[in-house]
C-alpha positions as CSV (number, residue, x, y, z in Angstrom):
1,X,0.0,0.0,0.0
2,X,1.4,3.4,-1.0
3,X,1.8,6.4,1.3
4,X,-1.1,8.1,-0.5
5,X,-3.4,5.2,0.3
6,X,-2.2,5.1,3.9
7,X,-2.8,8.9,4.2
8,X,-6.4,8.5,3.0
9,X,-7.0,5.6,5.4
10,X,-5.8,7.7,8.3
11,X,-8.2,10.4,7.1
12,X,-11.0,7.9,7.1
13,X,-10.3,6.9,10.7
14,X,-9.6,10.5,12.0
15,X,-12.8,12.0,10.4
16,X,-15.0,8.9,11.2
17,X,-15.8,8.4,7.6
18,X,-18.6,5.8,7.2
19,X,-18.9,5.6,3.4
20,X,-16.5,6.0,0.5
21,X,-18.1,6.9,-2.9
22,X,-16.2,5.9,-6.1
23,X,-17.1,8.4,-8.8
24,X,-16.5,8.1,-12.5
25,X,-18.0,9.6,-15.7
26,X,-19.5,7.6,-18.5
27,X,-18.7,8.2,-22.1
28,X,-21.2,11.0,-22.4
29,X,-19.9,12.7,-19.3
30,X,-22.8,11.7,-17.0
31,X,-21.7,11.2,-13.4
32,X,-21.9,7.7,-12.0
33,X,-21.0,6.3,-8.6
34,X,-21.0,3.3,-6.2
35,X,-20.9,3.6,-2.4
36,X,-18.7,1.3,-0.3
37,X,-18.3,0.9,3.5
38,X,-15.2,2.8,4.7
39,X,-13.9,-0.4,6.3
40,X,-13.5,-2.0,2.8
41,X,-10.6,0.5,2.3
42,X,-9.1,0.5,5.8
43,X,-9.5,-3.3,6.4
44,X,-10.3,-4.7,2.9
45,X,-9.0,-4.6,-0.6
46,X,-11.1,-1.8,-2.2
47,X,-8.0,0.2,-3.1
48,X,-7.2,-2.6,-5.6
49,X,-10.5,-2.3,-7.4
50,X,-14.3,-2.8,-7.1
51,X,-16.1,-4.7,-9.7
52,X,-19.3,-3.5,-11.4
53,X,-21.3,-4.0,-14.7
54,X,-19.4,-2.1,-17.4
55,X,-22.0,-3.0,-20.1
56,X,-24.7,-0.9,-18.3
57,X,-22.6,2.3,-18.7
58,X,-21.4,1.6,-22.3
59,X,-17.8,0.6,-21.4
60,X,-18.1,-3.2,-22.0
61,X,-20.1,-5.7,-23.9
62,X,-22.7,-8.0,-22.4
63,X,-20.5,-11.0,-23.1
64,X,-17.6,-9.5,-21.2
65,X,-19.3,-7.0,-18.9
66,X,-17.2,-7.1,-15.7
67,X,-15.3,-3.9,-15.1
68,X,-13.1,-2.7,-12.2
69,X,-13.2,0.8,-10.6
70,X,-9.7,1.7,-9.4
71,X,-9.7,4.5,-6.8
72,X,-7.3,7.4,-7.1
73,X,-6.3,8.4,-3.5
74,X,-5.0,11.8,-4.6
75,X,-8.6,12.8,-5.6
76,X,-10.3,12.2,-2.2
77,X,-12.5,14.9,-0.6
78,X,-15.2,14.9,2.1
79,X,-18.7,15.3,0.7
80,X,-20.6,18.3,2.2
81,X,-24.1,17.1,1.4
82,X,-24.3,14.0,3.6
83,X,-25.2,13.6,7.3
84,X,-23.0,10.5,7.5
85,X,-19.4,11.4,6.9
86,X,-18.8,10.4,3.3
87,X,-15.6,10.5,1.2
88,X,-15.6,11.1,-2.6
89,X,-12.9,9.5,-4.6
90,X,-12.5,9.5,-8.4
91,X,-11.9,6.1,-10.0
92,X,-10.4,5.0,-13.2
93,X,-11.8,2.0,-15.1
94,X,-10.1,-1.2,-16.2
95,X,-10.8,-4.7,-17.4
96,X,-10.6,-7.5,-14.8
97,X,-7.1,-8.3,-16.0
98,X,-5.9,-4.8,-15.4
99,X,-6.0,-3.1,-18.8
100,X,-7.0,0.5,-18.3
101,X,-9.9,1.8,-20.4
102,X,-12.5,4.6,-20.3
103,X,-12.2,8.4,-20.4
104,X,-10.1,8.9,-17.3
105,X,-7.7,6.1,-18.2
106,X,-7.2,7.6,-21.7
107,X,-6.0,10.8,-20.1
108,X,-3.6,8.8,-17.9
109,X,-2.0,7.4,-21.0
110,X,-1.8,10.8,-22.6
111,X,0.0,12.3,-19.6
112,X,2.6,9.5,-19.8
113,X,3.4,10.6,-23.3
114,X,4.0,14.1,-22.0
115,X,6.1,12.7,-19.2
116,X,8.5,11.0,-21.7
117,X,9.3,14.5,-23.1
118,X,9.7,16.0,-19.6
119,X,6.5,18.1,-19.8
120,X,3.8,18.5,-17.3
121,X,0.6,20.1,-18.7
122,X,-1.1,22.6,-16.4
123,X,-4.7,23.7,-17.1
124,X,-7.0,26.4,-15.8
125,X,-10.6,25.8,-16.9
126,X,-13.1,28.7,-16.9
127,X,-16.5,27.4,-15.7
128,X,-19.6,29.1,-17.1
129,X,-23.1,27.9,-16.4
130,X,-26.6,29.2,-16.2
131,X,-28.8,29.1,-13.1
132,X,-32.6,28.7,-13.2
133,X,-35.4,28.3,-10.7
134,X,-36.9,25.6,-12.9
135,X,-36.6,24.1,-16.4
136,X,-39.9,25.8,-17.2
137,X,-38.2,29.2,-16.5
138,X,-35.4,28.2,-19.0
139,X,-37.9,27.2,-21.7
140,X,-39.9,30.5,-21.3
141,X,-36.7,32.5,-21.3
142,X,-35.7,31.0,-24.6
143,X,-39.2,31.3,-26.1
144,X,-39.9,34.9,-25.1
145,X,-36.5,36.4,-25.6
146,X,-36.2,37.3,-29.2
147,X,-34.5,39.7,-31.5
148,X,-37.7,41.5,-32.2
149,X,-38.4,42.4,-28.5
150,X,-36.4,44.9,-26.4
151,X,-35.3,43.9,-23.0
152,X,-37.9,46.1,-21.2
153,X,-40.7,44.4,-23.0
154,X,-39.2,41.0,-22.0
155,X,-39.1,42.2,-18.4
156,X,-42.8,43.2,-18.4
157,X,-43.8,39.8,-19.9
158,X,-41.6,37.8,-17.6
159,X,-42.8,39.7,-14.5
160,X,-46.4,39.2,-15.6
161,X,-45.8,35.4,-15.7
162,X,-43.7,35.5,-12.5
163,X,-40.6,34.1,-14.3
164,X,-38.3,37.1,-14.3
165,X,-35.7,38.3,-11.8
166,X,-36.7,41.1,-9.4
167,X,-38.6,43.6,-11.5
168,X,-36.6,46.6,-10.1
169,X,-33.2,45.3,-11.2
170,X,-33.5,43.2,-14.4
171,X,-30.5,41.7,-15.9
172,X,-30.4,42.3,-19.7
173,X,-29.5,39.5,-22.1
174,X,-25.8,39.8,-23.2
175,X,-25.4,42.8,-20.9
176,X,-25.0,41.3,-17.4
177,X,-21.2,40.9,-17.4
178,X,-19.8,41.9,-13.9
179,X,-23.2,43.0,-12.7
180,X,-23.1,44.7,-9.3
181,X,-23.8,42.4,-6.3
182,X,-26.5,44.8,-5.2
183,X,-28.4,43.8,-8.4
184,X,-27.4,40.1,-8.2
185,X,-29.9,37.8,-6.5
186,X,-27.5,34.8,-7.0
187,X,-24.5,36.2,-5.2
188,X,-24.9,34.0,-2.2
189,X,-25.0,30.9,-4.4
190,X,-21.7,32.1,-6.1
191,X,-20.1,32.6,-2.7
192,X,-21.3,29.3,-1.3
193,X,-20.1,27.3,-4.4
194,X,-16.7,29.1,-4.4
195,X,-16.4,28.3,-0.7
196,X,-17.2,24.6,-1.2
197,X,-14.6,24.4,-4.0
198,X,-12.0,26.1,-1.8
199,X,-12.8,23.8,1.1
200,X,-11.8,20.7,-0.9
201,X,-8.5,22.2,-2.1
202,X,-9.2,24.2,-5.2
203,X,-7.8,27.7,-5.6
204,X,-10.4,30.2,-6.9
205,X,-9.1,33.2,-8.8
206,X,-12.5,35.0,-8.9
207,X,-16.2,34.6,-9.5
208,X,-18.7,36.9,-11.0
209,X,-21.9,37.3,-13.0
210,X,-21.3,36.6,-16.7
211,X,-22.8,38.2,-19.8
212,X,-26.0,36.2,-19.8
213,X,-28.8,37.4,-17.5
214,X,-28.8,34.1,-15.7
215,X,-25.2,33.2,-16.3
216,X,-22.4,32.8,-13.7
217,X,-18.6,32.1,-14.0
218,X,-16.1,30.8,-11.5
219,X,-12.5,30.7,-12.6
220,X,-9.8,28.7,-10.9
221,X,-6.0,28.6,-10.9
222,X,-3.8,26.1,-12.7
223,X,-3.8,22.4,-11.9
224,X,-2.0,19.4,-13.4
225,X,-4.2,18.1,-16.2
226,X,-5.8,15.2,-14.3
227,X,-6.6,17.4,-11.3
228,X,-8.1,20.0,-13.7
229,X,-10.4,17.3,-15.3
230,X,-11.4,16.1,-11.8
231,X,-12.1,19.7,-10.8
232,X,-14.6,20.0,-13.7
233,X,-16.4,16.8,-12.5
234,X,-16.4,18.0,-8.9
235,X,-17.6,21.5,-9.9
236,X,-20.7,20.1,-11.6
237,X,-21.4,17.8,-8.6
238,X,-21.1,20.6,-6.1
239,X,-23.0,23.1,-8.2
240,X,-26.0,20.7,-8.5
241,X,-25.9,19.7,-4.8
242,X,-25.8,23.3,-3.8
243,X,-28.6,24.1,-6.2
244,X,-30.9,21.8,-4.3
245,X,-30.2,23.7,-1.1
246,X,-30.9,27.0,-2.8
247,X,-33.9,25.6,-4.8
248,X,-32.1,26.4,-8.0
249,X,-31.0,24.3,-11.0
250,X,-27.7,24.9,-12.8
251,X,-27.4,23.9,-16.4
252,X,-24.1,23.2,-18.2
253,X,-25.7,23.0,-21.7
254,X,-23.8,25.2,-24.1
255,X,-26.7,27.3,-25.4
256,X,-29.8,27.4,-23.1
257,X,-31.1,30.6,-24.7
258,X,-31.0,31.5,-28.4
259,X,-30.6,35.2,-27.9
260,X,-28.4,35.3,-24.9
261,X,-24.8,34.3,-24.2
262,X,-23.9,30.6,-24.3
263,X,-21.8,28.7,-21.7
264,X,-18.2,28.2,-22.5
265,X,-15.5,26.2,-20.8
266,X,-12.3,27.9,-22.1
267,X,-9.1,26.0,-21.3
268,X,-5.9,28.0,-20.4
269,X,-3.0,25.7,-21.0
270,X,0.7,25.9,-20.2
271,X,3.5,23.3,-20.2
272,X,6.0,23.1,-17.4
273,X,9.5,21.5,-17.7
274,X,10.7,21.2,-14.1
275,X,10.1,24.6,-12.6
276,X,10.2,26.5,-15.9
277,X,7.4,27.5,-18.2
278,X,8.1,25.5,-21.3
279,X,6.1,28.0,-23.4
280,X,8.5,31.0,-22.6
281,X,11.6,32.1,-24.3
282,X,14.4,34.1,-22.6
283,X,12.6,37.3,-23.2
284,X,9.4,36.0,-21.7
285,X,7.5,35.7,-25.0
286,X,5.9,32.6,-26.4
287,X,8.6,30.3,-27.8
288,X,8.8,27.7,-30.5
289,X,7.3,25.0,-28.4
290,X,4.3,27.1,-27.7
291,X,3.8,27.9,-31.3
292,X,4.1,24.2,-32.3
293,X,1.5,23.5,-29.6
294,X,-0.8,26.1,-31.1
295,X,-0.2,24.7,-34.6
296,X,-1.2,21.2,-33.4
297,X,-4.4,22.5,-31.9
298,X,-5.3,24.3,-35.2
299,X,-4.4,21.2,-37.3
300,X,-6.7,18.9,-35.3
301,X,-9.3,21.5,-34.4
302,X,-12.2,19.9,-36.4
303,X,-11.6,16.5,-34.9
304,X,-11.3,17.9,-31.4
305,X,-14.8,19.3,-31.6
306,X,-16.4,15.9,-31.1
307,X,-15.1,15.9,-27.6
308,X,-14.9,19.6,-26.7
309,X,-18.4,20.3,-28.2
310,X,-20.1,16.9,-27.9
311,X,-23.8,17.8,-28.2
312,X,-26.2,19.0,-30.9
313,X,-26.8,22.1,-28.7
314,X,-23.1,22.8,-28.6
315,X,-23.1,24.1,-32.2
316,X,-25.8,26.7,-31.4
317,X,-23.1,28.4,-29.3
318,X,-20.4,28.4,-32.0
319,X,-21.9,31.3,-33.9
320,X,-20.9,34.9,-34.5
321,X,-21.9,37.6,-32.0
322,X,-21.5,35.8,-28.7
323,X,-17.7,35.7,-28.2
324,X,-17.5,32.1,-29.3
325,X,-15.1,31.1,-32.1
326,X,-16.3,30.0,-35.5
327,X,-13.0,29.8,-37.5
328,X,-9.7,28.0,-37.0
329,X,-7.4,30.8,-36.0
330,X,-5.1,32.2,-33.4
331,X,-4.6,35.8,-32.2
332,X,-3.5,37.9,-29.3
333,X,-6.1,39.4,-27.0
334,X,-8.8,38.6,-29.5
335,X,-12.0,37.0,-28.3
336,X,-13.2,36.2,-31.8
337,X,-10.3,33.7,-32.3
338,X,-10.3,30.0,-31.6
339,X,-7.0,30.3,-29.8
340,X,-6.3,33.5,-27.8
341,X,-2.9,34.5,-26.4
342,X,-3.9,36.6,-23.4
343,X,-2.3,40.1,-23.1
344,X,-1.1,39.1,-19.6
345,X,0.7,36.0,-20.9
346,X,4.3,36.8,-20.3
347,X,7.3,34.9,-18.8
348,X,6.4,32.4,-16.1
349,X,2.6,32.8,-16.6
350,X,2.7,32.3,-20.4
351,X,-0.3,30.3,-21.6
352,X,-2.6,29.8,-24.6
353,X,-6.4,29.8,-24.3
354,X,-8.6,27.6,-26.5
355,X,-12.1,29.0,-26.6
356,X,-14.4,26.5,-28.3
357,X,-14.9,23.9,-25.4
358,X,-18.2,24.0,-23.5
359,X,-19.1,22.5,-20.1
360,X,-21.3,19.8,-21.6
361,X,-18.0,18.0,-22.5
362,X,-16.7,15.0,-20.7
363,X,-13.6,16.7,-19.2
364,X,-11.4,13.6,-19.5
365,X,-12.1,13.1,-23.2
366,X,-11.9,16.9,-24.0
367,X,-8.5,17.2,-22.2
368,X,-7.1,14.1,-23.8
369,X,-8.1,15.4,-27.3
370,X,-6.6,18.9,-26.7
371,X,-3.4,17.5,-25.3
372,X,-3.0,15.0,-28.1
373,X,-3.4,17.7,-30.7
374,X,-0.8,20.0,-29.0
375,X,1.6,17.1,-28.5
376,X,1.4,16.2,-32.2
377,X,2.3,19.8,-33.1
378,X,5.4,19.6,-30.8
379,X,6.5,16.2,-32.0
380,X,6.1,17.1,-35.7
381,X,7.5,20.6,-35.2
382,X,4.4,22.1,-37.0
383,X,4.6,25.6,-38.2
384,X,1.8,27.9,-37.0
385,X,0.0,30.0,-39.6
386,X,0.2,33.8,-39.4
387,X,-1.7,35.5,-36.6
388,X,-5.3,36.5,-37.6
389,X,-6.3,40.0,-36.7
390,X,-9.5,42.0,-36.5
391,X,-13.0,40.8,-36.1
392,X,-12.6,37.2,-37.3
393,X,-16.4,36.8,-37.7
394,X,-16.0,39.0,-40.8
395,X,-13.1,37.1,-42.4
396,X,-14.0,34.6,-45.1
397,X,-10.5,33.3,-45.8
398,X,-10.2,31.1,-42.7
399,X,-11.2,27.5,-42.3
400,X,-14.3,27.1,-40.3
401,X,-14.9,24.9,-37.3
402,X,-17.5,22.2,-37.8
403,X,-21.0,23.7,-37.8
404,X,-22.7,20.6,-36.4
405,X,-22.0,17.5,-34.3
406,X,-22.4,15.4,-37.4
407,X,-19.6,17.3,-39.2
408,X,-17.4,17.0,-36.1
409,X,-17.8,13.2,-35.9
410,X,-16.9,12.9,-39.6
411,X,-13.7,15.0,-39.0
412,X,-12.8,12.9,-36.0
413,X,-13.2,9.6,-37.8
414,X,-10.6,10.9,-40.3
415,X,-8.1,12.0,-37.7
416,X,-6.0,9.0,-36.5
417,X,-4.0,11.1,-34.0
418,X,-7.2,12.0,-32.1
419,X,-8.8,8.6,-32.5
420,X,-5.7,6.8,-31.2
421,X,-5.4,9.1,-28.3
422,X,-9.1,8.6,-27.2
423,X,-8.9,4.9,-28.1
424,X,-10.5,3.4,-31.3
425,X,-13.0,1.3,-29.3
426,X,-14.0,4.1,-27.1
427,X,-14.5,6.4,-30.0
428,X,-16.7,3.9,-31.7
429,X,-18.8,3.7,-28.6
430,X,-18.9,7.5,-28.4
431,X,-19.8,7.8,-32.0
432,X,-22.7,5.3,-31.6
433,X,-24.1,7.3,-28.7
434,X,-23.9,10.5,-30.6
435,X,-25.3,9.0,-33.8
436,X,-28.4,7.9,-31.9
437,X,-28.8,11.5,-30.5
438,X,-28.6,12.8,-34.1
439,X,-31.1,10.2,-35.3
440,X,-33.5,11.0,-32.4
441,X,-33.2,14.7,-33.1
442,X,-34.0,14.4,-36.8
443,X,-37.3,12.6,-35.8
444,X,-38.3,15.3,-33.3
445,X,-40.6,18.1,-34.3
446,X,-39.6,21.3,-32.4
447,X,-41.9,24.2,-31.5
448,X,-40.0,26.3,-34.1
449,X,-41.5,24.2,-36.9
450,X,-45.0,24.9,-35.8
451,X,-44.3,28.7,-35.5
452,X,-42.9,28.9,-39.0
453,X,-44.7,26.1,-41.0
454,X,-48.1,25.5,-39.4
455,X,-49.9,27.8,-41.8
456,X,-48.0,27.1,-44.9
């Protein structure tokens, strides 16, 4: 038993932990778990793996359905929502004979490739989400809010139906960025969620109201890639649990409202080599390694989208006018670009920001795909194209990102670097799930059809 395992066992005894929950994400990113008595860790063999039915979560076939959950002791934290002391631990998945598989295990393999070159990827995810009192409120928001109605009119209608924020201080669509706390009726939720994240060991840089009238953002510091992916999973868990206490429902869908800001999950990435930022030259500017990393991201951008933007709804966000990228490009301080080099990125804090990911993504698959693309750029010493400048929504000489999930899946299937990084079998399972979503969507008749075509 390692020192990390012993340390967690000591925590279990010291804090009188009664249950240990093994958490993992399925292929689509949905959270799954199994609860074990704490004694199975301190006195039993649970650290070596717990068996479950992998076929029921899409990881295994019915003929060979047994799967092991392997706990990661470095990911342990005490759950704030249980009366009984409960410890949460992230688990990787493997076959009974020890072959790692699944989203978290794929990221483990990718990080080993970086380790061979002496690199440690650090990631800071920006978490944006929307907060509603009910799903009905979200539906009415989307239905009423339109380009042909000013925000005051919306306020009157929403107040009439009882679905709007306080009538005296309405938040306007796309105009709510950094709203004052005095006008913010979700400020206590933001504080409480940030406190919960801090309590389990995550550094919070800041939190604030985002551009959408029901949209919040919490931004963290930099973490090693696996911890950053775990952070995203933990963030969603805590946001939903806290929502129940506040009688609110957070949504991480990319575009809950057609005429308001979508939810992004921008990744700030830097590579470290020892204690040095591997993206910085002697003058503190982005060096050749950084440019090769950017070139790799751009080369594989269409294929990455299957995992960074994995839903049909994701592509409603990747449209002009909402600070989301639409073209494969890089630029400095430019929020219309796919890859932005922040103005503050100098010397030891040099980083690149990729802006297309959204929080509906499975964080392990998205991180694996992004790191695979960047690593390919470094290994092949790819040359980055010239910097794109100006409003890139108005440029027609740039290659576009996929405009639909279907296009993204086609691009991924043609990209062996990304498929091999994810795992060919896992990608086939992922593609099958998404193909069914696309098929189901085509059969569905939305309200929009009735509004436009009912009287044709």
